[in-house]
MIKELUM-810040 format. One record per residue (C-alpha): x, y, z. Coordinates in Angstrom, 2 decimals, padded with zeros to 5 digits. Layout:
BEGIN
px: X&py: Y&pz: Z
...
//
This chain:
BEGIN
px: 153.29&py: 104.09&pz: 046.87
px: 151.25&py: 101.47&pz: 048.83
px: 147.49&py: 100.91&pz: 048.17
px: 145.78&py: 102.02&pz: 050.70
px: 142.96&py: 099.81&pz: 051.85
px: 139.25&py: 100.08&pz: 053.77
px: 137.88&py: 097.56&pz: 055.94
px: 134.33&py: 097.57&pz: 057.02
px: 134.12&py: 097.91&pz: 060.95
px: 130.15&py: 098.11&pz: 061.40
px: 126.69&py: 097.85&pz: 059.69
px: 123.47&py: 098.74&pz: 059.74
px: 120.54&py: 096.19&pz: 060.67
px: 120.15&py: 095.92&pz: 056.94
px: 123.53&py: 094.73&pz: 056.34
px: 124.78&py: 098.06&pz: 054.88
px: 128.56&py: 098.94&pz: 055.78
px: 128.46&py: 102.03&pz: 057.91
px: 131.89&py: 102.40&pz: 059.33
px: 135.25&py: 101.75&pz: 057.79
px: 138.75&py: 101.70&pz: 058.97
px: 141.87&py: 102.75&pz: 057.02
px: 144.15&py: 099.62&pz: 057.46
px: 147.09&py: 101.88&pz: 057.17
px: 146.22&py: 104.77&pz: 059.14
px: 143.88&py: 102.91&pz: 061.38
px: 141.83&py: 106.11&pz: 060.94
px: 137.82&py: 105.58&pz: 061.18
px: 135.70&py: 106.69&pz: 058.33
px: 131.97&py: 106.84&pz: 058.27
px: 130.15&py: 105.93&pz: 055.01
px: 129.94&py: 109.31&pz: 053.88
px: 133.58&py: 110.18&pz: 054.46
px: 134.85&py: 106.70&pz: 052.90
px: 132.50&py: 107.72&pz: 049.76
px: 133.98&py: 111.10&pz: 049.31
px: 137.59&py: 109.80&pz: 049.88
px: 136.89&py: 107.15&pz: 047.10
px: 135.40&py: 109.94&pz: 044.82
px: 138.56&py: 111.86&pz: 045.42
px: 140.67&py: 108.87&pz: 044.43
px: 142.20&py: 108.35&pz: 047.64
px: 141.59&py: 104.58&pz: 047.72
px: 142.59&py: 102.91&pz: 044.04
px: 140.54&py: 099.39&pz: 043.70
px: 137.41&py: 100.70&pz: 045.17
px: 134.29&py: 102.54&pz: 043.51
px: 131.19&py: 104.23&pz: 044.69
px: 127.72&py: 102.66&pz: 043.77
px: 124.33&py: 104.30&pz: 043.67
px: 121.49&py: 102.38&pz: 043.50
px: 118.05&py: 103.17&pz: 042.01
px: 116.72&py: 103.69&pz: 045.49
px: 119.43&py: 106.28&pz: 046.34
px: 121.27&py: 104.10&pz: 048.77
px: 125.22&py: 104.56&pz: 048.12
px: 127.93&py: 102.60&pz: 049.12
px: 131.55&py: 101.79&pz: 048.32
px: 132.57&py: 098.46&pz: 046.65
px: 135.94&py: 096.82&pz: 045.88
px: 136.69&py: 096.89&pz: 041.99
px: 136.09&py: 093.26&pz: 040.90
px: 139.11&py: 091.08&pz: 039.88
px: 137.76&py: 087.40&pz: 039.94
px: 138.86&py: 086.85&pz: 043.68
px: 136.24&py: 086.55&pz: 046.41
px: 138.60&py: 086.48&pz: 049.27
px: 139.50&py: 090.33&pz: 049.09
px: 136.02&py: 091.85&pz: 048.44
px: 134.95&py: 094.76&pz: 050.44
px: 131.51&py: 093.88&pz: 050.80
//
């Protein structure tokens, strides 16, 4: 099974990624859709982060390489 990947395609004025594209299917997802899909396990290697201020976003799991980070 091929590892599905997301890439950010839009961000807010504060730099928060707000839209993503599934690299395999070319489907676009909102931040909320991406968070839901990540929580459902559809994107291995990505996890959901919730800051103390309530901001929720997704982030690639650390692997020591900077060139493949989601953010």
